[in-house]
TIRONU-493159 format. One line per 4 residues: number of its first residue (from 1); their letters; for each residue y, x, z of C-alpha. Coordinates in steps of 0.2 Angstrom, whole numbers, always signed. Each point is the difference from the previous one (the first is absolute). Layout:
BEGIN
NUM) A) Y,X,Z  ...
//
This chain:
BEGIN
1) MQPR) +138,+2,+167  +0,-17,-9  -14,-1,-15  +7,+1,-17
5) WKIP) -3,-18,-8  -2,-2,-18  +13,-9,-9  -6,-17,-8
9) QSVL) +7,+4,-16  -11,+9,-12  -2,+5,-18  -15,-5,-12
13) VVIH) -1,+11,-15  -12,-1,-14  -4,+14,-8  -5,-2,-18
17) TAQL) -2,+9,-18  +8,-9,-16  -17,-5,-4  +0,-11,+18
21) QVLL) -14,+12,+8  +6,-3,+19  -4,+13,+14  -6,-6,+15
25) LRRT) -3,+10,+17  -13,-4,+14  +5,+0,+17  -7,+11,+13
29) QGTG) +1,-13,+13  -7,-13,-10  +6,-18,+2  +1,+3,+19
33) ETGE) -12,-15,+3  -14,+0,+12  -14,-10,+4  -13,-10,-11
37) GART) +6,-3,-18  +13,+14,+1  +5,+6,-16  +1,+20,-1
41) DFWQ) +5,+5,-16  +21,-1,-2  +5,+1,-18  +19,+2,-3
45) SVTG) +15,+6,-8  +12,+10,+7  +9,-8,+16  +12,+7,+12
49) SKDA) +12,-7,+13  +18,+5,+1  +4,+18,+11  +17,-10,+4
53) LDEP) +8,-18,-2  +13,+8,-11  -11,+9,-12  +1,-7,-17
57) FEVT) -17,-8,-5  +1,+12,-17  +0,+15,+13  -15,-8,+11
61) ARRE) -10,-2,-18  +3,+18,-5  -3,+8,+14  -16,-11,+6
65) VLEE) -7,+5,-19  +3,+18,+3  -8,-1,+17  -15,-10,-4
69) TGID) -5,+8,-18  +11,+15,-2  +8,-9,-16  +18,+4,-3
73) ASAP) +6,-17,-6  +17,+9,-5  -8,+12,-12  +7,-5,-17
77) ACSL) -18,-6,-7  +1,-13,+13  +9,-17,+2  +1,-9,+17
81) LDWN) +6,-19,-3  +5,-11,+15  -5,-17,-4  +14,-6,+11
85) LENT) -15,-11,+9  -3,-1,+17  -16,-8,+10  +0,-6,+18
89) YSIY) -15,-1,+8  -9,-1,+16  -6,+18,+6  -19,+1,+2
93) PQWL) -5,-2,+20  -8,+18,-1  +16,+8,-4  +13,-10,+12
97) HRYE) -2,+14,+13  +11,+12,-12  +15,-12,+0  +12,-5,+14
101) PGVR) -7,-14,+11  +4,-17,-8  +2,+7,-18  -13,-9,-9
105) ENTE) +6,+0,-19  +3,+14,-13  +12,+0,-15  -7,+10,-13
109) RIFS) +9,+4,-15  -10,+3,-19  +2,+15,-12  -9,+6,-13
113) LRVP) -2,+18,-6  -6,+5,-15  -7,+16,-3  -9,+10,-14
117) DGTA) -18,+0,-3  -8,+13,+9  +13,+2,+14  -8,+11,+13
121) VALN) -1,-10,+18  -1,+10,+16  -5,-12,+13  +7,+2,+20
125) PREH) -17,-1,+8  +8,-6,+16  +1,-16,-10  -10,-1,-14
129) TAYE) -19,+6,-3  -2,-3,-20  +10,-6,-16  -5,-9,-14
133) WWDW) +8,-6,-16  -5,-18,-7  +5,-11,-13  +15,-11,+8
137) REAA) -12,-16,+2  -15,+10,+9  +13,+9,+11  +8,-18,+3
141) DRCY) -19,-6,+5  -2,+16,+11  +15,-1,+12  -1,-6,+17
145) SPSN) +17,-7,+3  +5,-16,-10  +17,+5,-3  -7,+17,-9
149) TEAI) -12,-10,-11  +16,-12,-6  +10,+15,-2  -14,+7,-12
153) LWLP) -1,-15,-9  +18,-2,-4  +1,+18,-5  -2,-4,-20
157) RFVG) +17,-11,+2  +10,+11,+8  -4,+16,-9  +2,-11,-17
161) R) -18,+0,-5
//
């Protein structure tokens, strides 16, 4: 039986309110780092890989938001925006085992999802242990991933604030 490798194409979805309160999730596995100086807190926006190479990024984004937060991005009060922006970055060494041998980079498509104030969050306990809503500047400071930080800092420009 062959292992099912992760597809190195993913989405990053910055979930926010109209007032730019940003939802961050704390990963169950932390950063995956070990040894002296390892960081354990890993706060992030919704992320996830495509299930199939031909899966549209928007479908991936909607699926991952629902799986990780219980939020239906298709609900009438929600607005999913594809930024038509992609980051390519080196996969952290501690996560390379999830990908086919030789794969070293991931392409990440950026989305934002505006939700109403008071939107309920139901975490997937296999993936996350906590969530918090923070002002966009503070949320950017708390992110582990540089691409996630950058996306949050760009949020006011992409949502017209």
